[in-house]
DRENLUM-809534 format. One record per residue: residue in three letters; x, y, z of N, C-alpha, C, CB in turn. Coordinates in steps of 0.2 Angstrom, whole numbers, padded with zeros to 4 digits, always signed. Glycine has a CB too. Layout:
BEGIN
ALAXYZXYZXYZXYZ ...
***
This chain:
BEGIN
UNK+0069+0271+0696+0070+0276+0701+0070+0272+0708+0065+0282+0701 UNK+0075+0274+0712+0075+0271+0719+0070+0275+0724+0082+0270+0722 UNK+0065+0272+0726+0060+0276+0730+0060+0273+0737+0053+0277+0727 UNK+0060+0277+0742+0059+0275+0749+0052+0278+0752+0065+0278+0754 UNK+0048+0273+0753+0041+0275+0756+0041+0274+0763+0036+0270+0753 UNK+0041+0280+0767+0040+0280+0774+0033+0279+0776+0043+0287+0777 UNK+0032+0274+0780+0025+0272+0781+0022+0267+0776+0021+0278+0782 UNK+0026+0263+0772+0024+0259+0767+0021+0253+0768+0030+0258+0763 UNK+0020+0251+0775+0016+0245+0776+0009+0247+0779+0019+0241+0782 UNK+0007+0254+0779+0001+0256+0781-0004+0256+0775+0001+0263+0783 UNK-0010+0258+0776-0016+0257+0771-0014+0261+0765-0022+0261+0774 UNK-0012+0267+0765-0011+0271+0759-0004+0268+0756-0010+0278+0760 UNK+0001+0267+0761+0008+0265+0759+0008+0259+0755+0012+0265+0765 UNK+0004+0254+0757+0005+0247+0754+0002+0248+0747+0001+0242+0758 UNK-0003+0252+0745-0005+0253+0739-0001+0257+0734-0012+0256+0739 UNK+0002+0262+0737+0007+0266+0734+0013+0261+0732+0010+0272+0738 UNK+0015+0257+0736+0021+0252+0734+0019+0248+0729+0023+0248+0740 UNK+0013+0245+0729+0011+0241+0723+0011+0245+0717+0003+0238+0725 UNK+0009+0251+0717+0008+0255+0711+0015+0256+0708+0004+0261+0712 UNK+0020+0258+0713+0027+0260+0711+0030+0254+0708+0031+0263+0717 UNK+0029+0248+0711+0033+0242+0708+0030+0240+0701+0031+0236+0713 UNK+0024+0241+0701+0021+0240+0694+0023+0244+0689+0013+0240+0694 UNK+0025+0250+0691+0028+0255+0686+0035+0255+0685+0026+0262+0689 UNK+0038+0250+0688+0045+0248+0687+0050+0251+0692+0047+0250+0680 UNK+0048+0255+0697+0053+0258+0702+0056+0252+0707+0049+0263+0706 UNK+0061+0254+0709+0064+0250+0715+0062+0253+0721+0072+0250+0715 UNK+0059+0249+0726+0055+0252+0732+0058+0249+0738+0048+0250+0731 UNK+0060+0254+0743+0061+0252+0749+0056+0255+0754+0068+0255+0751 UNK+0055+0252+0760+0050+0254+0764+0053+0255+0771+0044+0249+0765 UNK+0052+0261+0774+0054+0262+0781+0048+0262+0785+0058+0269+0782 UNK+0048+0257+0790+0041+0256+0794+0043+0253+0801+0037+0251+0790 UNK+0038+0254+0805+0038+0251+0812+0036+0244+0812+0035+0255+0817 UNK+0032+0242+0807+0028+0236+0808+0028+0232+0801+0022+0236+0811 UNK+0026+0226+0801+0025+0222+0795+0019+0224+0792+0026+0215+0796 UNK+0018+0221+0786+0011+0222+0783+0006+0219+0787+0011+0219+0776 UNK+0000+0222+0788-0005+0219+0792-0010+0214+0789-0009+0225+0795 UNK-0011+0216+0783-0016+0211+0779-0014+0207+0774-0021+0216+0776 UNK-0007+0206+0774-0004+0202+0769+0004+0201+0771-0004+0204+0762 UNK+0007+0196+0768+0014+0196+0770+0018+0201+0767+0017+0189+0767 UNK+0024+0203+0770+0028+0208+0767+0031+0205+0760+0035+0209+0771 UNK+0031+0210+0755+0033+0208+0748+0040+0207+0747+0030+0213+0743 UNK+0042+0201+0744+0049+0200+0743+0053+0205+0738+0050+0193+0740 UNK+0049+0208+0734+0052+0213+0729+0053+0220+0733+0047+0214+0724 UNK+0052+0220+0739+0053+0227+0743+0058+0225+0748+0047+0229+0746 UNK+0063+0230+0749+0068+0230+0755+0064+0234+0760+0074+0233+0753 UNK+0064+0231+0766+0061+0234+0772+0066+0236+0777+0056+0229+0775 UNK+0065+0242+0780+0069+0245+0785+0065+0246+0791+0073+0251+0783 UNK+0066+0242+0797+0062+0243+0803+0065+0249+0807+0062+0237+0806 UNK+0061+0253+0809+0063+0259+0813+0057+0264+0814+0069+0262+0810 UNK+0058+0268+0819+0053+0273+0820+0055+0280+0816+0052+0275+0828 UNK+0051+0284+0814+0053+0290+0811+0057+0295+0815+0047+0294+0808 UNK+0057+0294+0822+0061+0298+0826+0068+0295+0827+0058+0297+0833 UNK+0069+0289+0824+0076+0287+0824+0080+0289+0818+0076+0279+0824 UNK+0083+0295+0819+0086+0298+0813+0092+0294+0810+0089+0305+0814 UNK+0096+0290+0815+0101+0286+0812+0099+0280+0808+0105+0283+0818 UNK+0094+0277+0810+0091+0271+0806+0088+0274+0799+0085+0267+0810 UNK+0085+0280+0800+0082+0283+0794+0087+0285+0789+0077+0289+0796 UNK+0092+0288+0792+0098+0290+0787+0101+0284+0783+0103+0293+0792 UNK+0101+0278+0787+0104+0272+0783+0099+0270+0778+0105+0267+0788 UNK+0093+0271+0779+0088+0269+0774+0088+0273+0768+0081+0269+0777 UNK+0090+0279+0769+0090+0284+0763+0096+0283+0758+0090+0291+0766 UNK+0101+0279+0760+0107+0278+0756+0105+0275+0749+0112+0273+0759 UNK+0107+0279+0744+0105+0276+0737+0098+0278+0735+0106+0269+0737 UNK+0095+0282+0738+0088+0283+0737+0087+0290+0732+0083+0284+0743 UNK+0083+0289+0727+0082+0295+0723+0076+0300+0725+0081+0293+0716 UNK+0071+0297+0728+0065+0301+0730+0062+0298+0736+0060+0301+0724 UNK+0059+0302+0740+0056+0299+0746+0048+0301+0746+0059+0303+0753 UNK+0044+0296+0748+0037+0297+0749+0036+0297+0757+0033+0292+0745 UNK+0033+0302+0760+0032+0303+0767+0025+0302+0768+0035+0309+0770 UNK+0023+0296+0771+0016+0295+0773+0014+0294+0780+0014+0289+0769 UNK+0019+0295+0784+0018+0294+0791+0014+0299+0795+0024+0292+0795 UNK+0009+0298+0799+0006+0303+0803+0004+0299+0810-0001+0306+0800 UNK+0005+0302+0815+0004+0298+0822-0002+0300+0825+0010+0299+0826 UNK-0006+0305+0822-0012+0308+0825-0018+0308+0820-0011+0315+0828 UNK-0024+0309+0823-0030+0309+0818-0033+0316+0820-0035+0303+0820 UNK-0037+0318+0815-0041+0324+0816-0045+0324+0822-0045+0326+0810 UNK-0048+0318+0823-0053+0318+0829-0050+0318+0836-0057+0312+0828 UNK-0044+0316+0836-0040+0316+0843-0034+0321+0843-0038+0309+0844 UNK-0032+0324+0838-0026+0328+0839-0027+0334+0844-0025+0331+0832 UNK-0033+0337+0845-0034+0342+0849-0033+0340+0857-0041+0345+0848 UNK-0033+0333+0858-0033+0331+0865-0025+0332+0867-0035+0324+0865 UNK-0021+0332+0863-0014+0333+0865-0010+0336+0859-0010+0326+0867 UNK-0011+0342+0858-0007+0346+0852+0000+0346+0853-0010+0353+0852 UNK+0003+0346+0859+0010+0346+0860+0013+0339+0857+0012+0346+0868 UNK+0009+0334+0858+0012+0327+0855+0011+0328+0848+0008+0322+0858 UNK+0006+0331+0845+0005+0331+0838+0011+0335+0835-0002+0335+0836 UNK+0013+0340+0838+0019+0344+0835+0025+0340+0836+0019+0351+0839 UNK+0026+0337+0842+0032+0333+0843+0033+0327+0838+0032+0331+0850 UNK+0027+0323+0838+0028+0317+0834+0027+0318+0826+0023+0312+0837 UNK+0025+0324+0824+0023+0324+0817+0028+0330+0814+0016+0326+0816 UNK+0027+0336+0817+0030+0342+0814+0038+0341+0815+0028+0348+0817 UNK+0040+0340+0821+0047+0339+0823+0050+0334+0819+0048+0338+0830 UNK+0047+0328+0818+0050+0323+0814+0050+0324+0807+0046+0316+0816 UNK+0046+0328+0804+0046+0330+0797+0052+0335+0796+0039+0333+0795 UNK+0053+0339+0801+0059+0344+0800+0065+0340+0800+0059+0349+0806 UNK+0066+0335+0805+0072+0331+0805+0073+0327+0799+0071+0326+0811 UNK+0067+0325+0796+0068+0321+0789+0071+0326+0784+0061+0318+0787 UNK+0068+0332+0784+0070+0337+0779+0078+0339+0780+0066+0343+0779 UNK+0080+0339+0786+0087+0340+0788+0091+0334+0785+0088+0340+0795 UNK+0089+0328+0786+0093+0322+0783+0093+0323+0775+0089+0316+0785 UNK+0088+0325+0772+0088+0326+0765+0093+0332+0763+0081+0328+0762 UNK+0093+0337+0767+0097+0343+0765+0105+0340+0766+0096+0348+0770 UNK+0106+0336+0771+0113+0334+0772+0115+0329+0768+0114+0332+0779 UNK+0111+0324+0766+0113+0318+0763+0109+0316+0756+0112+0312+0768 UNK+0104+0320+0755+0100+0318+0749+0095+0313+0751+0104+0316+0743 UNK+0090+0311+0747+0089+0313+0740+0086+0320+0740+0084+0308+0737 UNK+0085+0323+0734+0082+0330+0734+0075+0330+0732+0087+0333+0729 UNK+0071+0325+0732+0064+0326+0731+0060+0322+0736+0063+0323+0724 UNK+0055+0325+0738+0050+0322+0743+0043+0323+0741+0052+0325+0750 UNK+0039+0318+0742+0032+0318+0741+0028+0317+0748+0029+0313+0735 UNK+0024+0322+0749+0021+0322+0756+0014+0322+0756+0023+0328+0760 UNK+0010+0317+0759+0003+0317+0760+0001+0322+0765+0000+0310+0761 UNK-0002+0327+0763-0005+0332+0768-0013+0330+0768-0004+0339+0766 UNK-0017+0335+0771-0024+0334+0771-0028+0338+0767-0026+0335+0779 UNK-0033+0335+0763-0037+0338+0758-0043+0341+0761-0039+0334+0753 UNK-0043+0341+0768-0049+0344+0771-0047+0348+0777-0054+0338+0774 UNK-0044+0346+0782-0042+0349+0788-0038+0356+0787-0039+0345+0793 UNK-0034+0356+0782-0030+0362+0781-0034+0368+0779-0024+0361+0776 UNK-0040+0367+0775-0044+0372+0773-0049+0375+0778-0047+0370+0767 UNK-0051+0371+0783-0056+0373+0788-0063+0373+0784-0054+0379+0791 UNK-0067+0377+0787-0073+0378+0784-0073+0382+0777-0078+0382+0789 UNK-0074+0379+0772-0073+0382+0765-0077+0389+0764-0075+0378+0760 UNK-0074+0393+0761-0078+0400+0759-0082+0398+0753-0073+0405+0758 UNK-0080+0393+0749-0083+0392+0742-0081+0385+0741-0081+0397+0737 UNK-0086+0382+0736-0085+0375+0734-0085+0374+0726-0090+0370+0737 UNK-0081+0370+0723-0076+0365+0726-0070+0369+0729-0074+0360+0722 UNK-0066+0366+0733-0060+0370+0736-0054+0369+0732-0059+0368+0743 UNK-0051+0374+0729-0045+0374+0725-0039+0375+0730-0045+0379+0719 UNK-0033+0373+0727-0027+0374+0731-0026+0381+0733-0021+0372+0727 UNK-0028+0386+0730-0027+0393+0732-0032+0395+0737-0028+0397+0725 UNK-0036+0391+0739-0041+0393+0745-0037+0395+0751-0046+0387+0746 UNK-0039+0400+0755-0036+0401+0761-0036+0395+0766-0039+0407+0765 UNK-0030+0395+0770-0029+0389+0774-0032+0392+0781-0022+0387+0775 UNK-0036+0388+0784-0039+0390+0791-0041+0384+0795-0045+0395+0790 UNK-0036+0380+0796-0038+0373+0800-0041+0375+0807-0031+0369+0801 UNK-0045+0370+0809-0049+0371+0815-0047+0365+0820-0056+0371+0814 UNK-0042+0361+0818-0040+0356+0823-0032+0356+0822-0043+0349+0821 UNK-0029+0353+0828-0022+0353+0828-0019+0349+0822-0019+0350+0834 UNK-0022+0344+0820-0020+0339+0814-0019+0344+0808-0025+0334+0813 UNK-0024+0348+0807-0023+0352+0801-0018+0358+0802-0030+0356+0799 UNK-0017+0360+0808-0012+0366+0809-0005+0363+0808-0013+0368+0816 UNK-0004+0357+0810+0002+0353+0809+0004+0352+0802+0003+0347+0814 UNK-0001+0350+0798+0000+0348+0791+0002+0355+0788-0007+0345+0788 UNK-0001+0360+0789+0000+0366+0786+0008+0368+0788-0005+0372+0788 UNK+0009+0367+0794+0016+0369+0796+0021+0365+0792+0017+0368+0804 UNK+0020+0358+0792+0025+0354+0788+0025+0356+0781+0022+0347+0788 UNK+0019+0358+0778+0019+0361+0771+0024+0367+0770+0012+0363+0768 UNK+0023+0371+0775+0027+0378+0775+0035+0376+0776+0025+0382+0781 UNK+0037+0371+0780+0044+0369+0781+0046+0366+0774+0045+0365+0786 UNK+0042+0362+0771+0044+0360+0764+0045+0365+0759+0039+0355+0762 UNK+0041+0370+0759+0042+0376+0755+0049+0379+0756+0036+0381+0755 UNK+0050+0380+0763+0056+0383+0765+0062+0379+0763+0056+0384+0773 UNK+0062+0373+0764+0068+0369+0762+0069+0368+0754+0067+0362+0765 UNK+0064+0369+0750+0064+0369+0743+0067+0376+0741+0057+0369+0740 UNK+0065+0381+0744+0068+0388+0742+0075+0389+0744+0064+0393+0745 UNK+0077+0386+0750+0083+0387+0753+0089+0382+0751+0083+0387+0761 UNK+0086+0376+0750+0091+0370+0749+0090+0366+0743+0091+0366+0755 UNK+0085+0368+0739+0084+0365+0733+0080+0358+0733+0090+0364+0729 UNK+0077+0356+0739+0074+0350+0740+0067+0350+0737+0073+0348+0748 UNK+0066+0347+0731+0060+0348+0728+0054+0344+0732+0060+0345+0721 UNK+0049+0348+0733+0043+0345+0736+0037+0345+0733+0042+0348+0743 UNK+0033+0339+0733+0026+0339+0730+0022+0337+0736+0026+0333+0725 UNK+0017+0342+0737+0012+0341+0743+0005+0339+0740+0012+0348+0747 UNK+0003+0333+0742-0003+0330+0740-0008+0331+0745-0002+0323+0737 UNK-0013+0335+0744-0019+0336+0749-0024+0331+0747-0021+0344+0749 UNK-0024+0326+0751-0028+0320+0749-0035+0321+0753-0025+0313+0750 UNK-0040+0319+0750-0047+0320+0753-0048+0314+0758-0053+0320+0748 UNK-0053+0310+0757-0055+0304+0762-0054+0298+0758-0062+0305+0765 UNK-0048+0294+0759-0047+0288+0755-0051+0282+0758-0040+0287+0755 UNK-0052+0277+0754-0055+0271+0757-0054+0266+0752-0063+0272+0757 UNK-0054+0259+0754-0053+0254+0750-0050+0248+0754-0048+0255+0745 UNK-0048+0242+0751-0045+0237+0754-0039+0238+0758-0043+0231+0749 UNK-0038+0235+0764-0032+0236+0769-0033+0242+0773-0026+0236+0765 UNK-0039+0245+0773-0039+0251+0777-0042+0248+0784-0044+0256+0775 UNK-0039+0251+0790-0041+0249+0796-0049+0250+0797-0038+0253+0802 UNK-0052+0246+0801-0059+0246+0801-0062+0247+0808-0062+0241+0797 UNK-0058+0249+0813-0061+0249+0819-0064+0255+0821-0055+0248+0824 UNK-0065+0260+0817-0069+0266+0818-0065+0272+0820-0074+0264+0823 UNK-0059+0271+0820-0055+0277+0822-0054+0282+0816-0048+0275+0825 UNK-0053+0279+0811-0052+0284+0805-0055+0280+0799-0045+0286+0804 UNK-0058+0283+0794-0061+0280+0788-0068+0279+0789-0057+0274+0786 UNK-0073+0283+0787-0080+0282+0788-0082+0276+0784-0084+0288+0786 UNK-0081+0276+0778-0083+0270+0774-0081+0264+0777-0081+0271+0767 UNK-0074+0263+0778-0072+0257+0781-0075+0255+0787-0064+0257+0782 UNK-0076+0260+0792-0079+0258+0798-0086+0256+0798-0079+0265+0803 UNK-0090+0260+0793-0097+0258+0792-0098+0251+0789-0100+0263+0787 UNK-0094+0249+0784-0094+0243+0781-0093+0237+0786-0089+0242+0775 UNK-0088+0238+0790-0086+0233+0795-0092+0233+0800-0080+0235+0799 UNK-0095+0238+0802-0101+0238+0807-0107+0234+0804-0103+0245+0809 UNK-0108+0236+0797-0113+0232+0794-0112+0225+0793-0114+0235+0786 UNK-0106+0223+0792-0104+0216+0792-0105+0212+0798-0097+0215+0790 UNK-0104+0216+0804-0105+0213+0810-0112+0215+0814-0100+0215+0815 UNK-0117+0217+0809-0123+0218+0811-0124+0223+0817-0127+0212+0813 UNK-0120+0228+0817-0119+0234+0822-0123+0240+0819-0112+0235+0824 UNK-0125+0244+0824-0128+0251+0822-0122+0255+0819-0131+0254+0828 UNK-0124+0260+0815-0120+0265+0812-0121+0271+0817-0121+0267+0805 UNK-0115+0274+0819-0115+0280+0823-0113+0286+0819-0110+0279+0829 UNK-0118+0291+0818-0116+0297+0814-0116+0303+0819-0122+0298+0809 UNK-0111+0307+0819-0111+0313+0822-0114+0319+0819-0103+0315+0824 UNK-0120+0321+0821-0123+0326+0818-0129+0323+0814-0119+0330+0813 UNK-0132+0327+0809-0138+0325+0806-0137+0320+0799-0142+0330+0804 UNK-0130+0319+0798-0129+0315+0792-0128+0319+0786-0134+0310+0791 UNK-0129+0326+0786-0129+0330+0780-0122+0333+0779-0134+0335+0781 UNK-0117+0331+0784-0110+0333+0783-0107+0330+0776-0105+0330+0788 UNK-0104+0335+0772-0102+0333+0765-0094+0332+0765-0104+0338+0760 UNK-0092+0326+0762-0085+0325+0761-0084+0322+0754-0083+0320+0766 UNK-0077+0323+0753-0075+0320+0746-0071+0313+0747-0070+0325+0743 UNK-0074+0308+0745-0071+0301+0746-0068+0299+0739-0077+0296+0748 UNK-0062+0296+0740-0058+0294+0734-0055+0287+0735-0052+0299+0733 UNK-0056+0282+0730-0054+0276+0731-0047+0275+0731-0057+0271+0725 UNK-0044+0271+0735-0037+0270+0736-0033+0269+0729-0035+0265+0740 UNK-0035+0265+0725-0031+0264+0719-0030+0271+0715-0034+0259+0714 UNK-0035+0275+0715-0034+0282+0711-0029+0286+0714-0041+0285+0711 UNK-0028+0286+0721-0023+0289+0724-0016+0286+0722-0024+0289+0732 UNK-0015+0279+0723-0009+0276+0722-0006+0277+0715-0010+0269+0724 UNK-0011+0277+0710-0009+0277+0703-0006+0284+0701-0015+0276+0698 UNK-0007+0289+0706-0004+0296+0704+0003+0296+0706-0008+0301+0708 UNK+0006+0292+0710+0012+0293+0713+0018+0292+0708+0014+0288+0719 UNK+0017+0287+0703+0022+0287+0698+0022+0293+0694+0020+0280+0694 UNK+0017+0296+0692+0016+0302+0688+0020+0308+0692+0009+0304+0686 UNK+0019+0308+0698+0022+0314+0702+0029+0313+0702+0019+0314+0709 UNK+0032+0307+0703+0039+0306+0704+0043+0307+0698+0040+0299+0707 UNK+0039+0305+0692+0043+0306+0686+0042+0313+0683+0040+0301+0681 UNK+0038+0317+0686+0037+0324+0684+0042+0329+0687+0030+0326+0685 UNK+0044+0334+0684+0048+0339+0687+0044+0345+0691+0052+0343+0682 UNK+0038+0344+0691+0033+0349+0694+0034+0348+0702+0026+0348+0692 UNK+0033+0354+0705+0033+0354+0712+0027+0358+0714+0039+0357+0715 UNK+0025+0358+0721+0020+0363+0723+0015+0359+0727+0017+0367+0718 UNK+0009+0362+0727+0003+0359+0731-0002+0356+0726+0000+0364+0736 UNK-0005+0350+0727-0010+0348+0722-0015+0344+0726-0007+0343+0717 UNK-0022+0346+0725-0027+0342+0728-0028+0335+0725-0034+0346+0727 UNK-0030+0331+0729-0031+0324+0727-0038+0321+0730-0025+0319+0728 UNK-0043+0321+0725-0049+0319+0728-0054+0317+0722-0053+0325+0732 UNK-0060+0315+0723-0064+0313+0718-0067+0320+0714-0070+0309+0721 UNK-0067+0325+0718-0070+0331+0715-0077+0332+0716-0068+0332+0708 UNK-0080+0327+0720-0087+0327+0721-0088+0327+0729-0091+0321+0718 UNK-0094+0329+0731-0096+0329+0738-0102+0325+0739-0097+0336+0741 UNK-0101+0321+0744-0107+0316+0746-0108+0317+0754-0105+0309+0745 UNK-0115+0317+0755-0117+0317+0762-0116+0310+0766-0124+0320+0763 UNK-0115+0310+0772-0115+0304+0776-0121+0300+0774-0114+0305+0783 UNK-0127+0303+0774-0133+0299+0772-0133+0296+0766-0139+0304+0773 UNK-0130+0300+0761-0129+0297+0754-0124+0291+0754-0126+0302+0749 UNK-0119+0291+0758-0114+0286+0758-0118+0280+0761-0108+0288+0763 UNK-0122+0281+0767-0125+0275+0770-0130+0272+0765-0129+0278+0776 UNK-0133+0276+0760-0138+0274+0755-0134+0269+0750-0141+0279+0752 UNK-0128+0271+0748-0124+0267+0744-0122+0261+0747-0118+0271+0741 UNK-0120+0261+0753-0118+0255+0757-0124+0250+0757-0116+0257+0764 UNK-0130+0253+0759-0136+0248+0759-0137+0245+0752-0142+0253+0761 UNK-0136+0249+0747-0137+0246+0740-0132+0240+0739-0137+0251+0735 UNK-0126+0242+0740-0120+0237+0739-0121+0231+0743-0114+0240+0741 UNK-0123+0231+0749-0123+0226+0754-0130+0222+0754-0121+0228+0761 UNK-0135+0226+0752-0142+0223+0753-0144+0223+0760-0143+0216+0749 UNK-0141+0227+0764-0142+0227+0771-0144+0234+0773-0136+0225+0775 UNK-0150+0235+0777-0152+0242+0779-0150+0243+0786-0160+0243+0778 UNK-0144+0246+0788-0142+0246+0795-0146+0251+0799-0135+0248+0795 UNK-0146+0250+0805-0149+0255+0810-0144+0261+0811-0151+0252+0817 UNK-0146+0267+0810-0142+0273+0811-0144+0277+0817-0142+0277+0804 UNK-0139+0278+0821-0140+0282+0827-0136+0289+0826-0137+0278+0833 UNK-0140+0294+0827-0137+0301+0826-0136+0304+0833-0142+0305+0822 UNK-0130+0306+0833-0128+0310+0839-0126+0317+0838-0122+0306+0842 UNK-0125+0320+0844-0123+0328+0843-0117+0329+0839-0122+0331+0850 UNK-0117+0334+0835-0111+0335+0830-0105+0337+0834-0113+0341+0825 UNK-0099+0336+0831-0093+0338+0835-0090+0344+0832-0088+0332+0834 UNK-0087+0348+0837-0085+0355+0835-0079+0355+0830-0083+0359+0841 UNK-0075+0350+0829-0069+0350+0825-0071+0347+0818-0064+0346+0828 UNK-0077+0345+0817-0079+0343+0810-0081+0349+0805-0085+0338+0811 UNK-0078+0349+0800-0080+0354+0794-0086+0351+0792-0074+0354+0789 UNK-0091+0356+0790-0098+0354+0788-0098+0351+0781-0103+0360+0789 UNK-0095+0355+0777-0095+0353+0769-0088+0355+0766-0101+0357+0766 UNK-0086+0350+0763-0080+0351+0759-0079+0346+0754-0074+0351+0763 UNK-0077+0348+0748-0075+0343+0742-0070+0347+0738-0081+0340+0738 UNK-0066+0344+0735-0060+0347+0732-0060+0349+0724-0054+0343+0733 UNK-0057+0354+0722-0056+0356+0715-0050+0352+0713-0056+0363+0714 UNK-0050+0347+0709-0044+0344+0707-0042+0345+0700-0045+0336+0708 UNK-0044+0350+0697-0042+0352+0690-0035+0353+0689-0046+0358+0687 UNK-0032+0356+0694-0024+0357+0693-0021+0351+0693-0022+0362+0699 UNK-0022+0346+0697-0019+0340+0697-0020+0336+0691-0021+0335+0703 UNK-0026+0336+0689-0028+0332+0682-0024+0335+0677-0036+0333+0681 UNK-0023+0341+0676-0020+0344+0670-0012+0343+0671-0021+0352+0670 UNK-0010+0344+0677-0002+0343+0678+0000+0336+0677-0001+0346+0685 UNK-0003+0331+0679-0001+0325+0679-0005+0320+0674-0001+0322+0686 UNK-0009+0323+0670-0013+0319+0666-0017+0313+0670-0009+0316+0660 UNK-0020+0315+0675-0023+0310+0680-0030+0311+0680-0019+0311+0687 UNK-0034+0305+0681-0041+0306+0682-0043+0300+0687-0045+0305+0676 UNK-0049+0302+0690-0052+0297+0695-0056+0292+0691-0057+0300+0700 UNK-0054+0285+0692-0057+0280+0688-0063+0276+0692-0052+0275+0685 UNK-0063+0277+0698-0068+0273+0702-0073+0277+0705-0064+0268+0707 UNK-0079+0276+0704-0085+0280+0707-0086+0277+0714-0091+0280+0703 UNK-0090+0281+0718-0092+0279+0725-0095+0272+0725-0096+0284+0728 UNK-0100+0270+0721-0103+0264+0721-0098+0258+0720-0109+0264+0716 UNK-0095+0259+0715-0090+0253+0713-0084+0253+0718-0087+0254+0706 UNK-0082+0259+0721-0077+0258+0726-0079+0255+0732-0075+0265+0727 UNK-0085+0257+0734-0088+0253+0740-0089+0246+0739-0094+0257+0742 UNK-0091+0244+0733-0092+0237+0731-0086+0233+0732-0095+0237+0724 UNK-0080+0236+0729-0074+0233+0729-0071+0232+0737-0068+0237+0725 UNK-0072+0237+0740-0070+0237+0748-0074+0232+0751-0072+0244+0751 UNK-0081+0232+0750-0085+0227+0753-0083+0220+0752-0092+0228+0751 UNK-0082+0218+0745-0080+0212+0743-0073+0210+0746-0079+0211+0735 UNK-0068+0214+0747-0062+0213+0750-0063+0211+0758-0057+0219+0750 UNK-0068+0215+0761-0069+0214+0768-0072+0207+0769-0074+0219+0771 UNK-0077+0205+0765-0080+0198+0766-0075+0193+0765-0085+0198+0760 UNK-0070+0194+0761-0064+0189+0760-0059+0189+0765-0061+0190+0753 UNK-0058+0195+0768-0052+0195+0773-0054+0193+0780-0050+0203+0773 UNK-0061+0193+0781-0063+0192+0788-0069+0187+0788-0065+0198+0792 
***
């Protein structure tokens, strides 16, 4: 299968490409920049361009069977600062991509949505795909809107869509400057003998999933005829304090933790019910939190 991965040089994208190549797919990547933590792969065809450049994107789509859309220009923590930009740079460009698929093909798209922000504060745990959507930040609102447009284009134009609501991924090649990715940011701060900053009392619960467990799902999704919404997470919830405890055990370092006032856009507790995804694609999580953090730490020590 010929697959175009939009955002294929990013953290998730680079691992998705590795998995797709291993599964025998022909992979193209549409991106603004080269790989950050390794050289571009000779087995991949790279197309340079911004997602807003519909002409360049249209050329990259020639001969493609399926598209994987991984690009997001905003973060949950900053999206409320400029919601207009969030809509313009994510929602509008997603619709433009769907228009290209409608006019020129291909007819299948896999989109990474959010496994946390789209649900808002959960009414019950774990959170299944059928849970009401009540996002409390612009990032989540835009993700829901993109999902709805994908449903529209599937119903009206036959463009098959698979929406993957991913929890909190972590692992090698993730940015570690503290903007996104709690585990990555904490490991980097521990490595550099810096204090850990926690918003709130550290009892916020999240679902963390190791990157290879996400990446290994894409081949199964692309080969399947199933469409719809699927949660992708570990199915377990861990507090920030528990994560810090695991990091201490893995690194043999006890970092100083500074607790600050909680933020209004942070959901207090959420972890995902992934049974639908497991049954649909014969998929399971293979890496627990301890071993995932251990692998991430070992990579970080080698990379820097």
